Legacy VTK file of the C-alpha trace (Angstrom):
# vtk DataFile Version 3.0
C-alpha trace
ASCII
DATASET POLYDATA
POINTS 200 float
41.207 8.348 3.491
43.075 5.598 3.560
43.728 3.043 0.846
40.995 -0.341 2.735
38.444 2.663 2.188
38.900 3.916 -0.990
38.826 0.658 -2.442
35.322 -0.048 -0.259
34.160 3.532 -2.158
34.588 2.617 -5.561
33.715 -0.997 -5.065
30.570 0.450 -3.573
30.367 2.805 -6.898
31.416 0.173 -8.917
28.096 -2.197 -7.979
25.877 0.674 -7.667
26.736 2.202 -11.531
26.469 -1.848 -12.116
23.120 -1.980 -10.538
22.174 1.149 -12.059
22.891 -0.126 -15.958
20.795 -3.159 -15.114
18.446 -1.497 -14.261
18.396 0.534 -17.132
18.404 -2.840 -19.599
16.089 -4.992 -18.504
13.688 -2.400 -16.998
12.702 -4.276 -13.575
12.571 -2.826 -10.542
14.354 -0.200 -9.538
10.856 2.232 -9.231
9.079 0.136 -12.389
5.923 -0.738 -10.979
5.573 -5.210 -10.840
1.969 -6.873 -9.576
1.820 -9.782 -7.185
-0.640 -11.710 -9.393
-0.335 -15.462 -11.041
0.946 -15.667 -14.573
-1.364 -16.666 -16.760
-0.016 -17.426 -19.538
4.671 -18.831 -19.873
6.102 -16.577 -23.076
9.741 -16.818 -23.307
11.031 -13.329 -22.394
14.217 -12.122 -23.483
15.128 -8.940 -23.361
18.211 -8.770 -25.521
15.312 -8.726 -28.408
13.701 -5.708 -27.963
12.364 -3.291 -29.783
12.203 0.280 -28.801
9.385 2.375 -29.206
10.667 6.422 -29.667
9.801 6.992 -25.948
12.011 3.781 -25.057
8.985 0.586 -23.597
10.377 -2.182 -25.107
8.639 -4.703 -27.762
9.358 -7.966 -28.018
6.724 -9.180 -31.687
7.715 -13.020 -31.645
7.452 -12.462 -34.874
4.748 -9.952 -35.491
5.827 -6.915 -38.260
5.451 -3.773 -37.168
5.983 -0.354 -37.901
7.182 3.001 -37.516
4.082 4.524 -37.092
2.632 1.125 -34.718
5.549 1.857 -32.399
4.950 6.296 -32.049
0.880 3.940 -31.825
2.514 2.257 -28.634
4.110 5.476 -26.991
0.204 7.257 -27.953
-1.773 5.082 -26.046
0.505 4.803 -22.892
1.106 8.327 -22.361
-2.977 8.972 -22.840
-3.742 6.190 -20.491
-1.105 7.544 -17.815
-2.591 11.132 -18.214
-5.638 9.342 -16.704
-4.451 7.057 -14.318
-2.148 9.998 -13.099
-5.251 11.421 -10.657
-6.443 8.370 -9.479
-4.241 6.164 -7.167
-5.877 3.121 -4.718
-6.276 2.979 -1.583
-8.898 -0.136 -0.207
-9.759 -2.690 -2.513
-11.810 -0.544 -4.870
-11.583 3.006 -3.689
-9.599 5.406 -5.820
-8.365 8.853 -4.362
-6.935 11.937 -6.858
-3.385 11.600 -6.220
-1.972 14.373 -8.070
1.274 14.026 -7.035
1.763 10.684 -8.680
4.623 10.894 -11.538
4.099 8.117 -14.513
7.434 5.097 -13.750
9.895 5.538 -16.547
8.746 4.557 -20.255
12.048 1.462 -20.243
9.978 0.289 -17.504
6.609 -0.670 -19.846
7.761 -4.506 -21.814
5.471 -5.185 -24.392
5.311 -8.946 -25.516
3.061 -9.782 -28.509
2.421 -13.585 -28.789
3.063 -15.326 -32.160
0.147 -17.195 -31.060
-2.786 -14.614 -30.988
-5.668 -16.160 -32.715
-9.669 -14.714 -33.616
-11.698 -14.458 -31.359
-15.962 -16.176 -32.077
-17.547 -13.082 -30.785
-16.396 -10.115 -32.362
-13.709 -11.059 -34.687
-11.288 -9.327 -32.208
-7.698 -10.211 -32.195
-7.055 -12.803 -28.295
-4.648 -14.136 -27.056
-4.178 -17.851 -27.260
-6.162 -20.255 -23.922
-8.822 -19.513 -21.863
-9.471 -17.032 -19.367
-11.035 -17.498 -16.451
-15.159 -16.842 -17.530
-15.314 -13.962 -14.569
-13.291 -11.411 -16.681
-15.802 -12.049 -18.772
-19.646 -11.340 -17.692
-17.992 -8.615 -15.853
-18.266 -7.042 -19.995
-20.917 -8.267 -20.808
-19.726 -11.230 -22.822
-20.555 -14.820 -21.876
-19.292 -16.931 -22.465
-20.096 -20.220 -24.196
-18.600 -24.086 -25.132
-18.302 -22.820 -28.504
-16.857 -19.417 -27.838
-15.215 -19.178 -24.684
-13.604 -17.299 -22.533
-9.834 -16.013 -23.543
-7.669 -13.809 -23.397
-6.757 -10.066 -24.852
-4.428 -8.953 -22.412
-2.673 -10.253 -19.438
0.064 -9.189 -16.991
2.581 -12.198 -17.503
5.266 -12.449 -14.303
4.154 -8.822 -12.927
5.329 -6.489 -15.263
4.576 -7.763 -18.621
1.742 -6.699 -21.228
1.025 -9.818 -23.346
-1.372 -8.498 -25.586
-1.681 -8.771 -29.541
-0.668 -6.657 -32.139
-4.255 -4.826 -32.797
-2.499 -3.121 -29.455
-6.896 -2.622 -29.346
-6.243 -3.759 -25.195
-3.557 -2.773 -24.114
-5.215 0.388 -22.495
-6.301 -1.504 -19.887
-2.843 -3.365 -19.848
-1.265 -0.401 -18.801
-4.190 0.530 -16.621
-4.142 -2.689 -14.494
0.068 -2.372 -14.173
-0.255 0.987 -12.979
-3.274 0.326 -10.471
-3.408 -3.394 -9.683
-6.604 -3.896 -10.651
-7.391 -7.051 -12.463
-9.918 -7.288 -15.345
-12.473 -8.419 -12.918
-12.087 -5.189 -11.373
-11.638 -2.253 -13.385
-15.111 -2.997 -15.890
-16.456 -2.586 -12.277
-15.188 0.482 -11.884
-15.683 3.662 -13.973
-12.521 5.704 -13.705
-10.392 2.909 -15.070
-13.358 1.984 -17.749
-12.633 5.407 -19.710
-8.510 5.216 -18.824
-8.760 1.909 -20.906
-9.666 3.827 -23.449
-13.575 2.831 -24.034
LINES 1 201
200 0 1 2 3 4 5 6 7 8 9 10 11 12 13 14 15 16 17 18 19 20 21 22 23 24 25 26 27 28 29 30 31 32 33 34 35 36 37 38 39 40 41 42 43 44 45 46 47 48 49 50 51 52 53 54 55 56 57 58 59 60 61 62 63 64 65 66 67 68 69 70 71 72 73 74 75 76 77 78 79 80 81 82 83 84 85 86 87 88 89 90 91 92 93 94 95 96 97 98 99 100 101 102 103 104 105 106 107 108 109 110 111 112 113 114 115 116 117 118 119 120 121 122 123 124 125 126 127 128 129 130 131 132 133 134 135 136 137 138 139 140 141 142 143 144 145 146 147 148 149 150 151 152 153 154 155 156 157 158 159 160 161 162 163 164 165 166 167 168 169 170 171 172 173 174 175 176 177 178 179 180 181 182 183 184 185 186 187 188 189 190 191 192 193 194 195 196 197 198 199
């Protein structure tokens, strides 16, 4: 092997190592799921501020107070959802089939952002993400919006792979389902298998 070939191989190995390190740190690409969808929220995302769950999910707290038990609960909810969704795979827009070969992504692929400006819904006093959602999202769940009580997000995907939800984690599992299947909230709540995987 001549000197030029050795140099090229060393450069390729260095590039591969750098790419792997980037994947592990940023948890984007590199086999991680990402949904091509418009981002309804535009929160600032800096992975250097991650607080990791015991199994490696990235939590961006934005000033929200969390505990070790809360971090463990995040891992528990993700695991429960993965076990349920693992047997289903989307083949057409509204058709799922069993797929025993499916494997969940690395836990480091998950980024969960807790917005600092969440508020309380007027419909049921549960936490919600600030801002209005399309009425179809609420109508699909049997919650008709009004002018006094508009439809709002409780979970939404930002940038295709960041789950934005509130500290009570009430809607974390639907966010995981959406990330893993590509089903948006309207289709999710019309699909019995996915409703079950969402914990409802």
